[in-house]
Phi, psi and omega in degrees: 000134179290158179297140180299335182267000179295332181294344182264003181292132177274124182245134180282125178265318178223122179281123179227135179225136179223121180056037178080004180256130180281112178237041184300148178275117185249177176296328176295318177298319181299314184282336170293318178296319178297321179299318179294314182295317179298317179297315181296316180295315181300311182291323180295315180291323184291319186266353183299318182297325183050043183284147177295320173255101188293146173279189184295314181293316179296322178296318179296317179295319179292324177295319177297318179300310181295323180298312180290321179299317178293323178298316180292318181297320183284329187255339181240328183093190183295334179290348181273353182303319180298343184256014181301315183301319179296311183295317180297314179298318180298314181295313182296318181296313181294317180299313180296318179297318179296314182289323179297326180290347179276348178286132180306139179068012174267188181227135181263102183294330181283000174272000179258122183297330180294328179285309182293323180290324178297317178296314182295319180293322178298317178295316181300312180295319181298312182289330177292316177297319178300317180295320180292322179292319185283321188246349181064218181292341178296342178302327185289347174291346178300332183271002179247103181300132180289140178081003181282144176302140184300326182292335181266350185303315180302320180289319181293324178297317179298316180296317180295320180294316179297314181296328180290315182282349176276347183309309181296330179290310181295321181295319182282319183293324180300312180291312181300313184294320180294317178293317181296312183294316182296316181289327176295318179296319177299319180294320180297311181292325177295317177295323178296318179297319179295317181297318181291317182293328180290341179287334178073185177062218181294343180295337179299329178297327182290342179289344181299317184290315174297326180296315178298320179296321179296316179299315180295318180292325178296316176299319179295320180294325176297317178297316180295321179301315179290316182297318181291326175296320178295314182297314180300318183288317183290328175292324175298319177298320180294319178294323177294321178297319177298321181292325183276324186244353179057043174202000000 
């Protein structure tokens, strides 16, 4: 049986180098590209009819639109409308990548910390720059809790600064760890089922329990894939709200 973590190995498909920098096209790059293409094709096909009575695909696209619009409205307010495209794109990309990784012999790009951390760091830098542009030096009052006793302010400021700069780490690790753990568990139970079935005889009866576990874990992984896309997106909305309103 292959190692459960072998599925996360990055493999070079096309070696590319520019100015001495390795920018090879890998399996991770391929499935990121596929996630983008699948999302574009789905949304293009779904909204193309523009029917008064929407079909299934158009209804699904409109539900996604309303879902993200309501998320921004509830967590950021009306000032969050200009950032709808960013939040919607982020949610669709993560959701598609998570679900695409559940297909056998595919690759889960969100199981790579470099991918999730790059997205989280980009969001962190973006909202910080936005806050500085909007509020100037007043932004730094964000690290001073209102109503706190003056004697505790130096300690609270340190804690607030640490918690602020930990945001990209926690945001990226949460998504990466959930995808990594879930797919590893599926591989373990899948390998166990194969080993038992290969023994033959009465051992075939024992494959029933790993098979049931695989079905259950797959259903759970679908739920986790959707939930993690939601969590990543709603936390981005909260960080955006902090940048716009400083609270």
